[in-house]
C-alpha positions as CSV (number, residue, x, y, z in Angstrom):
1,V,18.8,3.4,17.9
2,N,17.4,0.1,19.3
3,L,14.2,0.5,17.2
4,L,16.1,0.9,14.0
5,S,18.3,-2.1,14.9
6,Q,15.3,-4.2,15.5
7,R,13.8,-3.1,12.3
8,A,17.1,-3.8,10.5
9,S,16.9,-7.4,11.9
10,I,13.4,-7.8,10.5
11,Y,14.7,-6.7,7.1
12,I,17.7,-9.0,7.4
13,N,15.6,-11.9,8.1
14,S,13.3,-11.0,5.1
15,G,16.1,-10.6,2.9
16,N,15.8,-6.7,2.3
17,Y,19.5,-6.0,2.9
18,D,19.5,-2.7,1.4
19,A,16.9,-1.4,3.9
20,A,18.7,-3.2,6.6
21,S,21.8,-1.5,5.8
22,A,20.1,2.0,5.7
23,D,18.6,1.4,9.1
24,I,22.0,0.2,10.4
25,D,23.7,3.3,9.1
26,A,21.2,5.5,10.6
27,A,21.6,3.8,13.9
28,I,25.3,4.1,14.0
29,K,25.1,7.7,13.0
30,L,22.7,8.4,15.8
31,K,24.7,6.5,18.5
32,R,28.0,5.2,17.2
33,D,28.8,3.7,20.7
34,S,25.8,1.6,21.0
35,P,26.7,-2.2,20.3
36,A,23.2,-2.9,18.8
37,P,23.6,-1.7,15.4
38,W,27.0,-3.1,15.2
39,V,25.5,-6.6,16.0
40,E,22.9,-6.2,13.1
41,K,25.8,-5.0,10.8
42,S,27.8,-8.1,11.7
43,V,24.7,-10.4,10.9
44,L,24.2,-8.5,7.6
45,C,27.8,-8.7,6.6
46,F,27.6,-12.4,7.2
47,K,24.5,-12.8,5.1
48,L,26.4,-10.8,2.3
49,F,29.4,-13.0,2.6
50,D,31.6,-9.8,3.5
51,T,34.3,-11.3,5.7
52,D,36.2,-8.1,6.3
53,C,33.0,-6.2,7.2
54,L,31.9,-9.3,9.4
55,I,35.1,-8.9,11.4
56,S,35.2,-5.2,11.6
57,A,31.6,-5.1,12.8
58,S,32.4,-7.7,15.3
59,D,35.3,-5.8,16.6
60,Q,33.1,-2.7,17.1
61,V,30.6,-5.0,19.1
62,L,33.4,-6.2,21.3
63,T,34.7,-2.7,21.8
64,F,31.3,-1.5,23.3
65,N,30.5,-4.8,24.9
66,P,33.5,-7.1,25.4
67,T,31.3,-9.9,27.0
68,S,29.2,-10.3,24.0
69,P,29.2,-13.9,22.9
70,S,27.7,-13.0,19.5
71,G,30.6,-10.7,19.0
72,Y,33.2,-13.4,19.7
73,N,31.1,-15.8,17.7
74,N,30.7,-13.8,14.6
75,R,34.3,-12.7,14.7
76,G,35.4,-16.1,15.1
77,Y,33.3,-17.2,12.0
78,G,34.7,-14.5,10.0
79,L,38.3,-15.6,10.9
80,I,37.2,-19.2,9.7
81,L,36.2,-17.6,6.5
82,K,39.6,-16.0,6.2
83,G,41.4,-19.3,7.1
84,E,42.8,-18.0,10.4
85,L,41.7,-21.0,12.2
86,D,43.9,-20.5,15.6
87,A,42.5,-16.9,16.0
88,A,39.0,-18.2,15.2
89,I,39.1,-21.0,17.7
90,K,40.2,-18.6,20.5
91,D,37.1,-16.3,19.9
92,L,34.7,-19.2,19.6
93,E,36.0,-20.8,22.8
94,Q,35.4,-17.4,24.5
95,A,32.0,-17.2,23.1
96,K,31.4,-20.7,24.4
97,R,32.6,-19.7,27.8
98,L,30.3,-16.6,27.9
99,S,27.3,-18.5,26.4
100,P,27.7,-22.3,27.3
101,N,24.1,-23.2,26.3
102,W,24.6,-21.5,22.8
103,S,25.1,-24.1,20.0
104,Y,26.5,-21.7,17.4
105,P,30.1,-21.4,18.6
106,V,30.1,-25.1,19.5
107,N,29.1,-25.9,15.8
108,N,31.7,-23.5,14.5
109,I,34.3,-25.1,16.6
110,A,33.1,-28.2,15.1
111,L,33.8,-26.8,11.7
112,I,37.3,-25.9,12.5
113,H,38.0,-29.4,13.5
114,I,36.3,-30.6,10.0
115,L,38.7,-28.2,8.1
116,R,41.6,-29.6,10.0
117,K,40.3,-33.1,9.4
118,E,40.2,-33.6,13.1
119,W,37.1,-36.1,12.8
120,P,36.9,-37.4,16.4
121,K,36.9,-33.6,17.7
122,A,34.4,-32.5,15.2
123,A,32.0,-35.4,16.2
124,V,32.2,-34.5,19.8
125,Q,31.4,-30.8,19.3
126,L,28.5,-31.7,16.8
127,E,27.0,-34.1,19.2
128,I,27.1,-31.3,22.0
129,A,25.7,-28.7,19.5
130,K,22.8,-31.1,18.7
131,T,22.0,-31.5,22.5
132,L,21.9,-27.7,22.8
133,T,19.9,-27.2,19.6
134,P,18.5,-30.1,18.0
135,K,16.9,-28.5,15.2
136,A,19.5,-26.2,13.8
137,A,20.3,-26.6,10.0
138,E,23.9,-25.5,10.3
139,I,24.6,-28.4,12.7
140,Y,23.3,-31.1,10.3
141,M,25.2,-29.3,7.4
142,N,28.3,-29.7,9.4
143,Q,27.5,-33.2,10.2
144,G,27.2,-33.9,6.5
145,L,30.7,-32.4,5.9
146,L,32.1,-34.6,8.6
147,E,30.5,-37.7,7.4
148,I,31.8,-36.9,3.9
149,G,35.3,-36.7,5.4
150,L,34.7,-40.0,6.8
151,G,33.7,-41.5,3.5
152,K,30.2,-42.1,4.8
153,T,28.5,-40.5,1.6
154,D,25.0,-42.2,2.5
155,D,25.1,-40.7,5.9
156,A,26.0,-37.4,4.6
157,L,23.0,-37.3,2.3
158,I,20.8,-38.0,5.1
159,S,22.4,-35.0,7.3
160,F,22.2,-32.8,4.3
161,T,18.5,-33.6,3.7
162,K,17.8,-33.1,7.4
163,S,19.3,-29.7,7.3
164,I,17.4,-28.8,4.1
165,E,14.1,-29.9,5.8
166,I,15.0,-27.6,8.8
167,D,15.8,-24.6,6.7
168,P,15.2,-25.0,3.1
């Protein structure tokens, strides 16, 4: 199960989503109560922009491992995409508590503040995220969104360019 999940992860990272899906399905069939294939399924669902699948797979991760930061982060991101920001922030705060040095939930909390036009709160979260992971493209993408919200178009272009330089 773990080897299938690891291979699925490699397939996801290389963009071979059909092969990843086949390995994930095989791993789940072999051992439905293992969190590993569900984590990979949530990542695959994220890559495919399948919000319902992302939330469902994250729910499964949390069923088998209720202290999984990635389960809370991924479900929180799915809830952001559905516009359920209050529920999302609860999951993301839990992910942050479980893994305080992980920038993803912090960056996703910043995104919620951006969506709510809570610019100072977003700025604080982005600074924390940049401290945790200075070279994460997603952080600079959100930084650019914040700067657009603040009317700082030139700064936004710099942030978006930095994001692209990190992860084209």
